[in-house]
C-alpha positions in Angstrom: 147.6 124.7 95.6 147.1 120.2 96.1 146.4 117.9 98.6 148.6 115.0 99.9 146.4 112.7 97.5 147.3 115.4 94.6 144.3 116.5 94.0 143.2 120.3 93.7 141.8 121.9 96.8 138.9 123.3 94.4 138.6 119.4 93.5 138.1 118.4 97.2 135.9 121.1 97.8 133.5 119.9 94.8 133.3 116.3 96.3 132.7 117.3 99.7 129.8 119.7 98.4 128.6 116.6 96.1 128.7 114.2 99.3 126.7 117.0 101.1 123.7 116.8 98.3 123.8 113.0 98.7 123.2 113.5 102.7 120.6 115.8 102.0 119.0 113.5 99.2 119.2 110.7 101.2 117.6 112.9 104.7 114.7 114.2 102.0 113.6 110.8 100.9 114.7 111.1 97.4 117.6 109.1 96.8 116.4 106.2 96.4 113.3 107.0 93.6 111.0 104.3 93.1 109.4 104.3 89.3 105.6 104.0 89.0 103.6 101.1 89.4 102.0 101.2 85.9 99.4 103.5 86.6 98.1 105.9 84.4 97.0 109.0 86.5 94.9 110.4 83.9 93.3 107.4 82.7 92.4 106.6 86.3 91.2 110.8 86.5 89.0 110.0 83.8 87.4 107.1 84.8 86.8 108.0 88.3 85.1 111.6 86.8 82.8 109.3 84.1 81.7 107.3 87.1 81.3 110.2 89.2 78.7 111.6 86.6 77.1 108.1 85.8 76.3 107.5 89.6 75.8 111.7 90.4 77.7 111.4 93.1 78.4 114.8 94.2 81.8 116.7 95.6 81.6 116.0 99.1 79.8 113.1 100.0 80.6 109.6 101.7 81.0 108.3 98.4 82.6 111.3 96.4 85.6 111.0 99.4 85.6 107.0 98.9 85.7 107.4 95.3 88.6 109.7 95.3 90.3 108.7 98.2 90.5 105.2 98.5 94.0 103.3 98.4 92.9 100.0 96.1 96.3 98.5 96.5 97.0 99.5 100.1 93.6 98.3 101.7 92.1 96.5 99.0 88.7 98.4 98.9 86.8 98.9 95.4 86.0 102.6 95.3 84.2 102.0 92.2 81.3 99.5 93.5 78.6 99.8 91.1 80.1 99.5 87.6 
């Protein structure tokens, strides 16, 4: 069976499903994913782990939280000031 514009009913259903998927992606915030800022997470984590060992920082200490949870690109703070 065809619609007025010549498409099949199945084609119309497929388009509406794709439209619905695009709407869901937009609502979820994954329709426009930005590329990374050029960071290599494993290199950063390795550097932080070495810094933690070198300065004998224990998990749960205020320095440990600052080291692992600081947002330098957001706040400008330096999580490894003792280099």
